[in-house]
TIKOL-519250 format. One record per residue (C-alpha): residue number from 1; x, y, z. Coordinates in Angstrom, 1 decimal. Layout:
residues N
n, X, Y, Z
NUM, X, Y, Z;
...
//
This chain:
residues 272
n, X, Y, Z
1, 98.4, 92.2, 95.3;
2, 100.0, 90.8, 98.9;
3, 99.4, 92.6, 102.3;
4, 100.8, 92.1, 105.5;
5, 98.7, 91.7, 107.7;
6, 99.5, 91.4, 111.4;
7, 96.1, 90.7, 114.2;
8, 94.4, 93.6, 111.9;
9, 97.1, 95.9, 111.0;
10, 98.0, 96.2, 107.4;
11, 101.1, 98.0, 105.6;
12, 100.6, 100.1, 103.1;
13, 103.0, 99.1, 100.1;
14, 100.8, 96.8, 97.4;
15, 102.8, 95.5, 94.6;
16, 102.3, 94.8, 90.6;
17, 99.0, 92.9, 90.3;
18, 99.5, 91.4, 86.9;
19, 96.4, 90.2, 84.6;
20, 95.2, 86.7, 83.8;
21, 97.0, 85.1, 81.4;
22, 95.3, 84.0, 78.4;
23, 93.7, 80.1, 78.2;
24, 96.5, 77.6, 77.3;
25, 96.9, 76.2, 73.8;
26, 98.5, 72.6, 74.0;
27, 100.9, 71.4, 71.4;
28, 102.4, 68.1, 70.8;
29, 106.3, 67.9, 71.3;
30, 109.5, 65.4, 70.5;
31, 112.2, 65.7, 73.5;
32, 115.4, 64.7, 73.8;
33, 116.5, 63.4, 77.0;
34, 117.5, 65.3, 80.9;
35, 119.2, 64.9, 83.9;
36, 117.8, 64.4, 86.8;
37, 116.9, 67.9, 89.0;
38, 117.2, 67.7, 92.6;
39, 117.6, 69.9, 95.5;
40, 121.1, 70.1, 97.6;
41, 121.3, 69.1, 100.9;
42, 122.4, 71.6, 101.4;
43, 119.9, 73.4, 100.4;
44, 117.1, 71.5, 101.9;
45, 118.4, 72.2, 105.6;
46, 115.4, 73.5, 108.2;
47, 116.0, 76.7, 108.3;
48, 114.7, 79.6, 111.1;
49, 112.3, 82.5, 109.6;
50, 108.5, 83.7, 110.3;
51, 105.9, 83.6, 108.6;
52, 102.8, 86.2, 108.5;
53, 99.3, 85.7, 106.5;
54, 97.4, 88.2, 103.5;
55, 94.1, 88.1, 102.6;
56, 92.6, 88.7, 99.3;
57, 89.9, 91.5, 99.6;
58, 88.7, 91.6, 96.0;
59, 88.8, 88.8, 92.8;
60, 92.2, 90.8, 91.2;
61, 93.7, 90.1, 94.9;
62, 93.7, 86.2, 93.8;
63, 95.4, 87.3, 91.3;
64, 99.7, 87.9, 89.3;
65, 102.7, 88.6, 91.2;
66, 106.0, 89.5, 91.1;
67, 107.0, 86.3, 89.0;
68, 105.1, 87.4, 86.7;
69, 102.7, 84.1, 86.2;
70, 99.0, 86.1, 86.6;
71, 96.3, 84.2, 87.8;
72, 98.3, 81.8, 90.6;
73, 95.0, 79.4, 89.7;
74, 95.4, 79.7, 85.9;
75, 98.5, 78.6, 86.2;
76, 98.7, 76.1, 88.0;
77, 99.7, 77.3, 91.2;
78, 96.1, 78.0, 93.1;
79, 96.6, 79.4, 97.0;
80, 100.1, 76.5, 97.8;
81, 102.1, 80.1, 96.7;
82, 104.4, 82.5, 99.2;
83, 105.9, 85.8, 98.2;
84, 109.0, 86.7, 99.5;
85, 111.2, 89.3, 101.6;
86, 114.4, 90.5, 99.9;
87, 116.9, 88.1, 101.7;
88, 115.0, 85.4, 99.6;
89, 113.8, 86.8, 96.9;
90, 117.5, 86.9, 94.3;
91, 115.4, 89.5, 92.5;
92, 113.3, 87.1, 91.0;
93, 115.6, 84.5, 90.3;
94, 113.7, 82.0, 92.5;
95, 110.6, 82.3, 91.4;
96, 109.0, 79.1, 91.0;
97, 111.2, 77.2, 93.5;
98, 109.4, 74.7, 96.2;
99, 109.7, 75.5, 100.0;
100, 108.2, 73.7, 103.4;
101, 107.2, 75.3, 106.0;
102, 105.9, 74.7, 109.5;
103, 105.4, 75.9, 112.4;
104, 108.0, 76.2, 115.4;
105, 108.2, 77.4, 119.0;
106, 104.4, 77.9, 120.0;
107, 102.4, 75.7, 121.5;
108, 99.1, 78.1, 121.7;
109, 99.1, 78.9, 117.9;
110, 101.0, 76.2, 115.9;
111, 98.6, 73.2, 114.5;
112, 101.1, 70.6, 115.5;
113, 103.0, 67.6, 113.1;
114, 101.8, 69.3, 110.7;
115, 104.1, 71.5, 107.3;
116, 103.1, 73.4, 104.0;
117, 104.9, 72.9, 100.6;
118, 104.6, 76.4, 98.5;
119, 105.9, 78.1, 95.5;
120, 107.6, 81.3, 95.6;
121, 105.6, 83.1, 93.3;
122, 105.7, 86.5, 94.7;
123, 108.0, 89.7, 96.6;
124, 107.8, 90.9, 100.1;
125, 108.6, 94.6, 99.2;
126, 110.4, 96.1, 102.6;
127, 108.9, 98.6, 104.2;
128, 111.5, 100.5, 105.9;
129, 109.8, 102.7, 107.6;
130, 109.9, 100.4, 110.0;
131, 112.5, 98.9, 112.1;
132, 113.0, 94.6, 111.5;
133, 112.2, 94.1, 114.1;
134, 108.9, 96.5, 113.8;
135, 106.7, 95.7, 110.9;
136, 108.9, 96.2, 108.5;
137, 108.7, 91.8, 108.8;
138, 110.5, 91.9, 105.2;
139, 113.5, 94.3, 105.3;
140, 116.8, 92.6, 105.1;
141, 118.1, 90.5, 107.1;
142, 115.2, 89.2, 107.9;
143, 113.3, 85.6, 106.2;
144, 110.7, 86.1, 105.8;
145, 107.1, 84.1, 104.0;
146, 104.1, 85.7, 103.7;
147, 101.3, 82.9, 102.8;
148, 98.0, 83.4, 101.3;
149, 95.6, 83.4, 104.2;
150, 94.4, 79.7, 103.1;
151, 97.9, 78.8, 103.2;
152, 99.2, 80.0, 106.6;
153, 95.8, 78.4, 108.4;
154, 97.4, 74.9, 107.8;
155, 100.3, 75.5, 109.8;
156, 99.1, 77.8, 112.1;
157, 95.5, 79.6, 114.1;
158, 95.4, 82.8, 111.4;
159, 94.7, 84.7, 114.7;
160, 99.2, 84.0, 115.7;
161, 99.8, 87.0, 112.9;
162, 104.0, 87.2, 112.4;
163, 105.0, 83.9, 113.9;
164, 108.0, 82.0, 113.6;
165, 108.2, 78.8, 111.5;
166, 110.4, 76.2, 109.5;
167, 111.7, 76.4, 106.0;
168, 113.0, 74.5, 103.1;
169, 114.0, 73.9, 99.4;
170, 112.4, 70.8, 98.5;
171, 112.1, 69.5, 95.0;
172, 108.9, 70.2, 93.3;
173, 106.6, 68.4, 91.7;
174, 104.1, 69.2, 89.3;
175, 101.4, 68.1, 87.2;
176, 101.8, 67.4, 83.5;
177, 104.9, 69.1, 81.2;
178, 106.8, 72.4, 81.4;
179, 104.0, 75.6, 79.3;
180, 106.3, 77.7, 77.7;
181, 103.1, 80.3, 77.2;
182, 104.5, 83.4, 74.1;
183, 103.9, 87.0, 74.5;
184, 104.7, 90.1, 72.8;
185, 104.6, 91.5, 69.1;
186, 107.4, 91.8, 65.8;
187, 110.8, 90.4, 66.4;
188, 110.1, 91.3, 70.3;
189, 109.6, 87.9, 71.6;
190, 108.3, 87.0, 75.3;
191, 108.0, 83.4, 76.9;
192, 106.6, 82.8, 80.8;
193, 107.7, 79.4, 81.7;
194, 106.0, 77.4, 84.5;
195, 104.8, 74.5, 85.8;
196, 108.5, 73.5, 86.4;
197, 109.4, 70.5, 88.6;
198, 112.1, 69.7, 90.2;
199, 114.2, 72.2, 90.9;
200, 111.3, 74.2, 90.1;
201, 114.1, 78.0, 89.6;
202, 115.4, 78.7, 86.0;
203, 118.5, 80.0, 85.4;
204, 118.4, 80.4, 81.8;
205, 116.7, 79.3, 78.5;
206, 117.7, 78.9, 75.3;
207, 115.2, 79.3, 72.2;
208, 116.0, 77.5, 68.4;
209, 113.8, 77.9, 65.1;
210, 113.5, 76.0, 63.2;
211, 115.6, 77.7, 61.0;
212, 117.6, 78.8, 63.4;
213, 120.4, 77.8, 65.7;
214, 120.4, 78.0, 69.4;
215, 120.0, 81.5, 70.9;
216, 120.5, 82.4, 74.2;
217, 117.0, 84.2, 75.9;
218, 117.8, 86.7, 78.8;
219, 115.0, 87.2, 82.2;
220, 112.7, 90.5, 81.3;
221, 111.4, 89.6, 85.3;
222, 110.3, 87.0, 87.3;
223, 110.0, 84.0, 84.7;
224, 109.7, 85.6, 81.9;
225, 112.4, 86.1, 79.1;
226, 112.9, 87.5, 75.9;
227, 114.7, 87.6, 73.1;
228, 114.3, 90.2, 69.7;
229, 114.3, 87.7, 66.7;
230, 112.5, 87.3, 64.0;
231, 111.0, 83.5, 65.3;
232, 108.0, 83.6, 63.5;
233, 106.4, 80.6, 60.8;
234, 109.0, 79.0, 62.9;
235, 108.6, 75.5, 64.7;
236, 110.2, 76.6, 68.0;
237, 112.2, 74.4, 70.5;
238, 113.5, 74.9, 73.6;
239, 116.2, 74.6, 75.9;
240, 115.7, 75.2, 79.9;
241, 118.4, 75.2, 82.6;
242, 117.4, 75.2, 86.3;
243, 119.2, 76.4, 88.8;
244, 120.8, 73.4, 89.9;
245, 122.4, 73.2, 86.7;
246, 120.1, 70.3, 84.8;
247, 118.2, 70.6, 81.6;
248, 115.9, 69.9, 79.4;
249, 115.3, 69.8, 75.8;
250, 112.3, 70.0, 74.2;
251, 111.8, 70.3, 70.4;
252, 109.2, 71.8, 68.4;
253, 107.4, 72.4, 71.7;
254, 105.4, 75.1, 69.2;
255, 104.2, 74.6, 65.8;
256, 105.0, 76.8, 62.7;
257, 102.0, 78.8, 62.4;
258, 102.5, 79.5, 66.4;
259, 100.7, 83.0, 67.2;
260, 101.2, 85.7, 70.4;
261, 99.1, 84.5, 73.6;
262, 99.1, 81.0, 73.0;
263, 100.7, 78.3, 75.8;
264, 101.4, 75.0, 74.7;
265, 103.8, 72.0, 77.0;
266, 107.3, 70.7, 76.3;
267, 109.5, 68.6, 77.7;
268, 109.2, 68.1, 82.0;
269, 112.1, 67.5, 84.6;
270, 112.6, 64.4, 85.9;
271, 112.3, 63.9, 90.4;
272, 113.7, 61.3, 92.4;
//
């Protein structure tokens, strides 16, 4: 799903492409209080990195990503997304975080005075057939961002290829509430969590049925969380903890008659 392109060269490594998610259904909810979520000042400092772009050659190239968000347009992320090198990806923990990028140090190719805000939705795999300073842009210890060509073109002339940039973590601002897409079968329940404001990335999730206490969920991959529990015919509540330790609790997110493949909305993190 990510193809590097430097000038006219492409890395041979293709990543996982995911099928588009089912169209969302929405449920009303009641919620508890939440703590404001913010990115620490040290995390928001400008830091050096490099960036390349990829261009979709067929419709499936615009779908999916290693964070599990599926169709990025239907999930609300559009083309303002980015794939991260191994050094930045944190094995998927970073999925959903927001970054601001700006082009620097190249008067020929940079578009002056511009920056772009992107959501981490994908992983740029290392290519150990090349040195980090050669074609292995995403090899450790490189901090590398791979953008859709539409996003890359906001800060630099696309012909530039591999560009020096600066980046910083920022708070995510989202329209609407956190979305919970339920999948699985039997007693296996998988929940994809999207549209998260504040820190954007999630460190822990709990689920509660109307006949159970709070049950911790495990990270399956990306922002897909799972549990083995019989929760059918129970209204579901969720407690979501972000990487900055702030938590929101949304009660009765999914009604008693929820079914696999449906998407429901819960409470949203506050952003300063």
